[in-house]
C-alpha positions in Angstrom: 0.0 0.0 0.0 2.7 2.6 0.8 4.4 1.8 -2.5 1.1 2.5 -4.3 0.6 5.8 -2.6 4.2 6.7 -3.4 3.6 5.9 -7.1 0.5 8.2 -7.1 2.5 10.9 -5.5 5.1 10.9 -8.3 2.5 10.3 -11.1 0.7 13.7 -10.9 3.9 15.9 -11.2 5.0 13.7 -14.1 1.7 14.2 -16.0 2.0 18.0 -15.4 5.5 18.2 -16.8 4.5 16.1 -19.8 1.5 18.3 -20.6 3.7 21.5 -20.3 6.3 19.9 -22.6 3.7 19.1 -25.3 2.4 22.7 -25.1 6.0 24.0 -25.6 6.5 21.8 -28.6 3.3 22.7 -30.4 2.7 26.3 -29.5 6.2 27.4 -28.6 7.7 26.0 -31.8 5.3 28.0 -33.9 5.9 31.2 -31.9 9.7 30.7 -32.1 9.6 30.2 -35.9 7.5 33.3 -36.3 9.9 35.4 -34.1 13.1 34.2 -35.9 11.5 34.6 -39.3 10.6 38.2 -38.4 14.2 38.8 -37.3 15.5 37.4 -40.6 13.0 39.6 -42.5 14.3 42.7 -40.6 17.9 41.8 -41.4 17.0 41.1 -45.0 15.1 44.4 -45.3 18.2 46.3 -44.2 20.3 44.4 -46.7 17.7 45.1 -49.4 17.8 48.9 -48.7 21.6 48.9 -48.8 21.7 46.9 -52.1 19.1 49.3 -53.8 21.0 52.3 -52.5 24.3 50.9 -53.9 22.7 50.2 -57.3 21.0 53.6 -57.5 24.1 55.4 -56.5 26.1 53.6 -59.2 23.6 54.3 -61.9 23.0 58.0 -60.9 26.8 58.5 -60.9 27.1 57.8 -64.6 23.7 58.9 -65.9 24.6 62.5 -66.9 27.9 61.6 -68.5 26.6 60.5 -72.0 24.9 63.9 -72.5 28.1 65.7 -71.5 30.1 63.7 -74.0 27.5 64.2 -76.7 28.0 68.0 -76.2 31.8 67.8 -76.8 33.0 69.6 -80.0 35.1 66.6 -81.3 32.0 64.4 -81.1 29.8 67.0 -82.9 32.4 67.5 -85.6 32.6 63.7 -86.1 28.9 63.1 -86.6 28.8 66.1 -88.9 31.5 64.5 -91.1 31.5 60.7 -90.1 33.7 59.6 -93.0 36.6 62.0 -92.0 39.5 59.7 -90.9 41.2 62.4 -88.8 38.0 63.2 -87.0 37.4 59.5 -86.3 41.0 59.2 -84.9 40.6 62.3 -82.7 37.2 61.0 -81.4 38.7 57.5 -80.7 41.5 59.0 -78.7 39.1 61.2 -76.7 36.7 58.4 -75.9 39.6 56.1 -74.8 41.0 58.9 -72.5 37.5 59.6 -71.0 36.9 55.8 -70.5 40.1 55.4 -68.6 39.5 58.5 -66.5 35.9 57.5 -65.5 36.8 53.7 -65.2 33.8 52.8 -67.2 33.5 49.7 -69.4 33.1 51.2 -72.9 32.0 54.5 -74.6 31.1 54.6 -78.3 29.3 56.8 -80.9 26.6 55.6 -83.3 25.3 57.4 -86.4 21.7 57.1 -87.6 21.1 53.6 -88.7 23.0 52.2 -85.7 26.5 51.8 -87.1 29.4 52.5 -84.7 32.0 55.0 -86.0 34.1 55.6 -82.9 34.7 53.7 -79.7 37.0 53.7 -76.7 38.1 50.1 -77.6 38.9 51.0 -81.2 42.4 49.6 -80.8 41.4 46.4 -78.9 41.0 42.9 -80.5 37.3 43.1 -79.8 36.3 46.6 -81.1 32.8 48.0 -81.5 33.8 50.1 -84.6 31.8 49.0 -87.6 29.2 47.1 -85.4 25.5 47.9 -85.8 23.4 48.2 -82.6 20.2 49.5 -84.1 18.3 46.6 -82.4 19.2 47.8 -79.0 16.5 49.8 -77.1 19.1 52.3 -75.8 19.8 53.3 -79.4 16.1 53.4 -80.4 15.3 55.7 -77.4 18.2 58.1 -78.0 17.7 58.4 -81.8 14.1 59.5 -81.0 15.6 62.3 -78.7 15.3 60.6 -75.3 17.8 59.5 -72.7 18.2 55.8 -73.0 18.9 53.2 -70.2 19.2 49.5 -70.8 20.8 46.5 -69.1 22.1 43.6 -71.4 24.8 41.1 -72.1 27.1 42.6 -74.8 26.7 40.8 -78.1 30.3 41.6 -79.1 32.2 41.7 -75.7 29.9 39.1 -74.0 30.2 41.2 -70.9 27.3 42.3 -68.8 26.7 46.0 -68.3 24.3 48.9 -68.0 24.0 51.2 -71.0 23.3 54.9 -70.9 22.6 56.7 -74.2 22.1 60.3 -75.2 21.3 61.9 -78.6 23.9 64.0 -80.3 22.2 67.2 -81.5 23.5 69.6 -84.2 21.0 72.4 -83.9 17.6 70.9 -83.8 18.7 67.8 -85.7 19.8 64.4 -84.2 23.0 63.4 -86.0 24.0 60.4 -83.7 24.0 58.7 -80.3 26.6 58.4 -77.5 26.5 55.2 -75.6 28.1 54.8 -72.1 28.5 51.2 -70.8 29.0 50.6 -67.0 30.5 47.4 -65.6 28.5 46.0 -62.7 30.8 43.2 -61.7 32.3 45.1 -58.7 28.8 45.5 -57.1 27.9 41.9 -57.8 31.3 40.7 -56.3 30.5 42.4 -53.0 27.4 40.2 -52.7 29.2 37.0 -52.6 30.0 35.1 -49.4 27.2 36.4 -47.2 24.4 34.4 -45.6 21.8 36.1 -47.8 21.4 35.9 -51.5 20.9 39.2 -53.5 19.5 39.0 -57.0 18.3 41.5 -59.6 15.7 40.6 -62.2 14.6 42.3 -65.4 10.9 43.0 -66.3 10.6 39.5 -67.6 11.7 38.0 -64.2 15.1 36.8 -65.5 18.0 37.0 -63.1 20.9 39.1 -64.5 22.8 39.9 -61.3 23.4 37.5 -58.5 26.1 36.6 -56.0 25.6 33.0 -57.1 26.8 32.5 -60.7 24.7 29.4 -61.2 21.5 31.5 -61.0 22.4 33.9 -63.8 20.0 34.0 -66.8 17.5 31.8 -64.9 13.9 33.0 -64.6 11.8 33.1 -61.5 8.7 33.0 -63.6 7.6 30.7 -66.5 9.4 31.5 -69.8 6.4 32.0 -72.0 6.7 32.6 -75.8 5.8 36.2 -75.3 8.5 36.8 -72.8 11.1 35.0 -74.9 10.1 37.0 -78.0 10.5 40.4 -76.2 13.9 39.3 -74.8 15.2 38.0 -78.2 14.0 41.2 -80.0 16.4 43.3 -78.0 19.0 40.6 -77.8 19.4 41.5 -74.1 21.3 38.3 -73.3 23.0 37.6 -76.6 23.3 33.9 -77.0 23.1 33.0 -73.3 21.0 30.0 -72.5 17.8 31.0 -70.6 16.1 28.6 -68.3 13.5 28.4 -65.6 14.7 28.2 -62.0 12.7 25.4 -60.2 10.8 27.5 -57.6 7.9 26.7 -55.4 6.2 29.8 -53.7 4.2 29.9 -50.4 3.1 32.5 -48.0 3.1 32.3 -44.2 0.2 33.3 -41.9 2.1 36.5 -41.2 2.3 37.4 -44.9 6.0 36.5 -45.4 6.8 35.2 -48.9 8.7 32.0 -49.0 10.6 30.4 -52.0 11.7 26.8 -52.1 14.5 26.4 -54.8 15.6 22.9 -55.8 19.0 22.4 -57.4 21.1 19.3 -57.9 18.7 17.3 -55.9 18.9 19.6 -52.9 16.0 21.9 -51.8 16.5 25.1 -49.8 13.8 27.5 -48.5 14.3 31.3 -48.6 12.5 34.2 -47.2 11.9 36.6 -50.1 12.1 40.4 -49.8 11.7 42.6 -52.9 11.9 46.2 -53.9 11.3 47.8 -57.3 13.7 50.2 -59.1 11.2 52.0 -61.4 13.8 54.0 -63.4 15.8 51.0 -64.3 12.7 48.7 -64.4 14.5 46.3 -62.1 13.4 44.3 -59.1 15.9 43.8 -56.4 15.4 40.7 -54.2 17.0 39.5 -51.0 16.7 35.8 -50.3 17.4 34.9 -46.7 17.9 31.2 -46.0 15.3 30.1 -43.4 17.4 27.2 -42.2 19.1 29.3 -39.6 15.7 30.7 -38.4 14.3 27.2 -38.1 17.4 26.0 -36.4 17.3 28.8 -33.9 13.6 28.1 -33.3 14.3 24.4 -32.7 17.2 25.3 -30.4 14.8 27.6 -28.4 12.3 24.8 -28.1 14.9 22.4 -27.0 16.3 24.9 -24.5 12.8 25.4 -23.1 12.4 21.6 -22.8 15.8 21.2 -21.2 14.9 24.0 -18.8 11.6 22.3 -18.0 13.4 19.0 -17.6 16.0 20.5 -15.3 13.3 22.1 -13.3 11.4 18.8 -13.0 14.6 17.0 -12.2 15.4 19.6 -9.6 12.0 19.1 -8.0 12.4 15.4 -8.0 15.8 15.7 -6.5 14.5 17.9 -3.7 11.7 15.4 -2.9 14.1 12.6 -3.1 16.6 14.4 -0.8 13.8 15.1 1.7 12.8 11.4 1.7 16.4 10.3 2.3 17.5 12.9 4.7 16.4 11.0 7.8 18.0 7.8 6.5 21.3 9.6 5.9 21.3 11.1 9.3 20.9 7.7 10.8 23.6 6.2 8.6 26.0 9.2 9.2 26.8 8.2 12.8 27.7 4.6 12.0 29.6 5.8 9.0 31.6 8.3 11.0 32.6 5.6 13.5 33.6 3.3 10.7 35.5 6.2 9.0 37.5 7.0 12.1 38.5 3.3 12.5 39.6 3.2 8.9 41.5 6.4 9.2 43.4 5.1 12.1 44.3 1.9 10.3 45.3 3.8 7.1 47.4 6.3 9.2 49.3 3.3 10.7 49.8 1.8 7.2 51.0 5.1 5.8 53.5 5.5 8.7 55.0 2.1 7.9 55.1 2.8 4.2 56.8 6.2 4.8 59.4 4.6 7.0 60.2 2.0 4.3 60.4 4.7 1.7 62.8 6.8 3.8 65.0 3.6 4.2 64.9 3.0 0.4 65.7 6.6 -0.4 68.7 6.4 1.9 69.9 3.2 0.3 69.4 4.6 -3.2 71.4 7.7 -2.3 74.2 5.6 -0.9 74.1 3.4 -4.0 74.2 6.5 -6.3 77.2 7.9 -4.4 78.9 4.5 -4.7 78.2 4.4 -8.4 79.7 7.8 -8.9 82.8 6.9 -7.0 83.1 3.7 -9.0 82.7 5.6 -12.3 85.4 8.1 -11.2 87.7 5.2 -10.3 87.0 3.5 -13.6 87.8 6.7 -15.5 91.1 7.0 -13.5 91.9 3.4 -14.1 91.3 3.8 -17.8 93.7 6.8 -17.9 96.3 4.8 -15.9 95.9 1.9 -18.2 96.4 4.2 -21.2 99.5 5.6 -19.5 100.8 2.1 -19.0 100.4 1.4 -22.7 102.2 4.5 -23.6 105.0 4.1 -21.1 107.1 1.9 -23.4 107.0 4.4 -26.2 107.5 7.4 -23.9 110.6 5.8 -22.2 112.2 5.9 -25.7 111.3 9.6 -25.9 113.0 10.3 -22.5 116.0 8.1 -23.2 116.9 9.9 -26.4 117.0 13.4 -24.7 118.9 11.9 -21.6 121.5 10.4 -23.8 121.9 13.6 -25.7 122.1 15.6 -22.4 124.9 13.3 -21.2 126.8 13.7 -24.5 126.4 17.5 -24.5 127.5 17.8 -20.9 130.7 15.7 -21.5 131.4 17.8 -24.6 130.8 21.1 -22.6 133.3 20.0 -19.9 135.9 19.2 -22.6 135.3 22.5 -24.4 135.6 24.4 -21.1 138.9 22.7 -20.4 140.1 23.9 -23.8 138.8 27.4 -23.2 136.3 27.1 -26.1 133.6 28.9 -24.1 131.2 29.8 -27.0 131.0 26.3 -28.1 130.5 25.1 -24.5 127.7 27.7 -24.0 126.0 26.3 -27.2 126.0 22.8 -25.7 124.6 24.1 -22.4 121.8 25.8 -24.4 121.0 22.5 -26.2 120.9 20.8 -22.8 118.4 23.4 -21.6 116.1 22.9 -24.6 116.1 19.1 -24.1 115.3 19.6 -20.4 112.3 21.8 -21.4 111.1 19.2 -23.8 111.2 16.4 -21.1 109.5 18.8 -18.6 106.7 19.5 -21.1 106.1 15.8 -21.6 106.2 15.1 -17.9 103.7 18.0 -17.2 101.2 16.8 -19.7 101.4 13.2 -18.4 101.0 14.4 -14.8 97.9 16.5 -15.7 96.5 13.6 -17.7 96.9 11.2 -14.7 95.2 13.5 -12.2 91.5 13.2 -11.3 89.6 16.1 -12.9 87.1 18.3 -11.2 83.5 18.5 -12.5 83.5 22.1 -13.6 82.6 22.8 -17.2 83.6 26.0 -19.0 85.1 27.4 -22.2 88.0 25.3 -23.4 90.4 26.1 -26.3 90.3 23.2 -28.7 93.6 24.2 -30.1 95.4 23.9 -26.7 93.7 20.5 -26.0 94.8 19.1 -29.3 98.3 20.4 -28.9 98.6 18.8 -25.4 97.1 15.6 -26.9 99.7 15.5 -29.6 102.5 15.7 -27.1 101.0 12.8 -25.0 100.4 10.5 -27.9 103.6 11.4 -29.8 105.4 8.3 -28.4 102.6 6.0 -29.4 102.3 7.5 -32.9 106.1 7.1 -33.3 106.0 3.5 -32.2 103.2 2.8 -34.7 105.0 4.9 -37.4 101.6 6.8 -37.7 101.0 10.5 -38.6 98.4 12.7 -37.0 97.0 15.3 -39.5 95.2 18.1 -37.6 92.8 20.6 -39.3 91.0 22.9 -36.9 89.8 25.4 -39.5 90.7 29.1 -40.0 88.9 30.3 -36.9 90.0 29.3 -33.3 87.3 27.1 -31.7 86.2 26.8 -28.1 83.8 24.2 -26.6 82.0 23.8 -23.3 83.9 21.0 -21.6 86.7 20.2 -19.1 90.2 20.4 -20.7 91.7 17.3 -19.1 88.7 15.1 -19.6 88.4 16.2 -23.2 92.1 15.6 -23.6 91.5 12.1 -22.2 88.8 11.4 -24.8 91.0 12.5 -27.7 94.0 10.5 -26.3 91.8 7.4 -26.1 90.4 7.8 -29.6 93.8 8.7 -31.2 95.5 5.8 -29.4 92.9 3.4 -30.7 93.4 4.8 -34.2 97.1 4.3 -33.9 96.5 0.6 -32.9 94.1 0.3 -35.9 96.6 1.5 -38.5 99.7 -0.2 -37.0 101.4 -2.3 -39.7 99.2 -1.0 -42.6 100.3 0.9 -45.7 98.3 4.0 -45.0 99.1 5.0 -41.3 97.6 8.5 -41.4 95.1 9.7 -38.8 93.0 12.8 -39.6 91.7 15.0 -36.8 89.4 17.9 -37.9 87.0 20.3 -36.2 84.3 22.7 -37.6 81.6 24.8 -36.1 78.0 24.3 -37.3 75.6 26.8 -35.7 75.8 26.4 -31.9 77.7 23.1 -32.1 81.3 22.1 -32.7 81.9 18.8 -34.4 85.3 17.0 -33.9 86.1 14.1 -36.3 88.9 11.5 -35.9 89.3 9.2 -38.9 91.8 6.4 -39.4 92.6 4.3 -42.5 92.3 1.0 -40.7 89.9 -1.9 -41.3 87.0 -0.1 -39.7 84.5 -1.5 -37.1 82.7 -4.8 -38.0 78.9 -4.5 -38.0 78.7 -7.3 -35.4 80.4 -5.3 -32.7 79.3 -1.7 -33.7 76.5 -1.7 -31.1 78.8 -2.9 -28.3 81.8 -0.7 -29.0 81.0 1.7 -26.1 80.2 -1.0 -23.6 82.5 -1.2 -20.5 85.3 -3.9 -20.6 84.5 -4.7 -24.3 87.8 -4.9 -26.3 88.9 -6.4 -29.6 92.6 -6.3 -28.5 94.5 -9.2 -27.2 95.1 -10.0 -23.5 97.2 -7.4 -21.7 96.6 -4.7 -24.4 93.8 -2.9 -22.6 91.0 -3.1 -20.2 88.2 -2.3 -22.7 87.3 0.9 -20.8 88.7 3.6 -23.1 85.8 4.2 -25.4 83.2 3.5 -22.6 84.9 6.2 -20.5 85.1 8.6 -23.4 81.4 8.1 -24.2 80.4 8.9 -20.6 82.7 11.9 -20.5 81.3 13.4 -23.7 77.8 12.7 -22.4 78.6 14.6 -19.1 79.6 17.5 -21.3 76.1 17.5 -22.8 77.4 16.3 -26.1 77.4 13.1 -28.2 80.0 10.5 -29.4 79.3 8.1 -32.2 81.3 5.9 -34.6 80.7 4.7 -38.1 82.7 3.3 -41.0 83.9 5.9 -43.5 82.7 5.3 -47.0 86.3 5.3 -48.3 87.5 2.9 -45.5 88.5 3.2 -41.9 86.6 4.2 -38.7 85.2 7.7 -38.2 84.6 8.9 -34.6 82.4 12.1 -34.3 82.2 14.2 -31.2 79.6 16.9 -31.0 79.9 19.6 -28.2 78.3 22.9 -27.5 80.3 25.9 -28.8 81.7 28.5 -26.3 82.5 32.1 -27.0 86.0 32.3 -25.4 88.4 29.6 -24.4 90.2 29.8 -21.0 92.6 27.0 -20.0 91.5 25.2 -16.8 94.7 24.8 -14.9 92.9 23.0 -12.1 92.2 20.1 -14.2 
C-alpha cells in the first residue's frame, strides 16, 4: 500500500510536466519560428535597402555623362562628317581617354542607322567600330531624342553592363547617339560570401545579377513565348542559355513570402524580400535562408524543454533528498565511527610505508654515491691503463734526450777545459732545450693522470689538441703513424673540461694508432668545424673499420677487440660517458672510403680559458 501511494505521489507531477512539454513543442515552436523569421526579415530588409542604394548610386553617378560627352566639340564634328579619318581618330582617342578616366566599361558613338563610327576600344582585339546596334532599345530611345537606359549582355564583348545613351544634336537635328556602358561586376562581387542571396531581375523576371553565378540567366517566372520574344528582339542576353529556376512559392500566416528552390537534388527554403527600381525597371530581391531561423527556433524549443526537464529534475531531487534525509542522518553516525576506524588503520599503514620509503631513499642515495665513486675510479683506471700502454713508447722519448744531455754535458766539460767557451755555451743551451722538452712531456702526463674536477667552461680546442699531440707522440712514433690536424681558419672553443676532453682525444687517437699499425696508410685525420651552436670534432683512421657485429657494443665497459694485456676495454666507454657529461654526443661509423670515423659533437663556447685546475 505505501508503494502504491508513493507511485501516485510521483504520477501527478510527471503528468503536469509532460503536458507542459507538449504545449512548448506545439505552441512554442510556432511562436519561435515566427519570431526568428521576423528577425530574418528585418535583417533582409536592411540588406535590401543597402543593395538598392548601392545600385541607384552607381547608376546615378554615370547617368549625366553621355549627355556631356555628346555636347563635346570633337563628337559633334565627327557626326557632322562621319567619314573623315582624322575626326574619327581624334574621337577615338578622346573616348579612350575619358573611358580610362571614368573607369567605365566602354564608350562609343553611333550614327543614324545604328553603325558604330568611334569607340574607346577601337584599338582592342574586340572593337565596336563597324558594329551595328540599331536593335538595342538604348539606341532606339536616343535616336528619338530621349535619354536611354538598358541592361544587357554585350553581343560583341559578351560582358554584362548597364548602358546609358544620349542623342547628339546639331542644332535641332539628331545626328548620332553616344552610348556609355558601365560594368556591374564590382557591385555583384560584393554580394558573394554572405548568408543572404541578393539577386536583380529584369521586367521578364530573368536574373541578370546574383552573388551565385549558377542562377544567372534563370527565370523566377515561367518563360512564355511572349517573354522570350521580347527578350530575343532586344538581344538582351545575346546567345546566353535562358532557363527556368525550379521555384515553389508559399506565404506564411504573417504574410511572409517563401521560396523553395531545388538544385542538384537539394532543396532550400528562402524568405523573399523585394523592392522595385522603377527608373531601371529592375526588381531587387534579398533571399534569406530560413534554415538558420528554423534551427534557432528548434534550439529555443529544445532549450525550453531542457529548462523544463531540469526544473522537473530539480523538484524530483528535492523530494528525493527530503525522503532520504532521515536515512542519511541515521547512517551518518555509524559511517563516522567506521571512517574513524579506517583512518586510524590507514594512518598506521602510511606511517609504515613512509618509514620504508625513507629507508629505500637512503639506500638509493648511498648506491648512487657509490656508483659515482666507481665511475670516477674506472675513469682514472682507464687513464692509468692508457699511461701504462704509452710508457714503453715514452721511455724511448725520455732516453733519447737523456743520452743527448749526457753527451752535450761531457762535450761542454771538454770545451771548457780547452777554453772554447762559446761552443760550450751552445752545448749548455741545447741541454736546456732538451730539459724543457722532457718537462713538457712530464707535465702533460701528470695533468692527464690527475683526477679532474666536475667544472665545465670554455676550453680552447687548439690547446687541448696540442697537449694531446705531445702525449700520444710516443705511441704514434711506435706505430709509425702520422696525426694530421685541421681545426679550420677560426679558433674554436667548446663547453667542456680540458683534461677530460684531452683524455677522450687521447683514447680515440691511441685506438686509431692501434688500428693502422702495420698498414700501408698509417695517417690519422683530426678535424673540427663549427656548425651553428655546435662544434663537431672528427677523428678518422685508415684501418679496417668497425665490424657491424660489434658496432653496437663498441662503447660497452670492458669490451675490447685487442689481445690479452693490451687494454681493459674501458677507453671508449669512459670517453662516451665523459662526452655525455659535457652535454654532447660521441658516435662511430665506418667511413665510405674505408676506416673508422669517430664524431664528437659539443656545445660551442664564446671564449676559451685554459683550466689549470684540471
